[in-house]
N, C-alpha and C positions, 0 to 999 in steps of 0.2 A: 873809345873817347879817354883822353888823358886829362885829369884836373890836378892843377897845383896852385898852392898859395906863393906869390912873389913877392918879395920885399923890394919896391921899386926906389924908396929913396929915404933917407933918415936924417935926424939933426944930431951933429956930433956933440953938442952943448946938453942934449935931452935924450939920454938911452932910452927912454920910454915912449919917445915920439918917432913914430915910422910911417911910411905910406906903403900900404900892401893892396895887391889886386889879387882876385881870383882868376886865373887863367884856365883855358881848355883849349884842346887841339883834337883833330880826327884824323889828321894826316901824319902821324909820327913825329910831331914837333916842328914841321916846315913853317906852319901859318898858327898863329895863336889870336884867340879872342880874349879881351881882359875886360873885367868890370870896371867900374869906376873906383878911384883909390878911396880906399878907407882906412883909417887910423887905427893902428897896432891889432890889424888882424891875425898876424903871425903870433903875436904872443897871448891872443886871446883865443887861438884854436884849441880844440880839446880832442876832435874825434872826426871822422868822416867814414860813410860806406858808400859803395856802388850798389845801386838798386837793379838798375839795368844799364843798357848802354846809353841811355839818354836821360837818366835820372840819378841822382845823387843825393844824400844827406849829409850835411855837415853840421857838427856841433860846435859852436862858439859861445863861450862862457855858460850860463845856462839856457842858450837859444837853440833850436833845432831849425835848420833853414833846408828846405828842398829845392835844389836847382835842376831845372828841366830844360834839356837844348830843344829849341824850337825851328 
């Protein structure tokens, strides 16, 4: 499974406003599943780690999120 943070759109008059998604693929990038749009996820992202092929941890600002593929 590959996990990425994608910048889907941004506001040219406000450099701090962007709409980002977390996307994952398990077929080498042919098909992607994306989360709902989130504001400034890319700029707030700090770190991430792969625990298993179905479980990831990501650190965004001071919050840790566990991502589990079901």
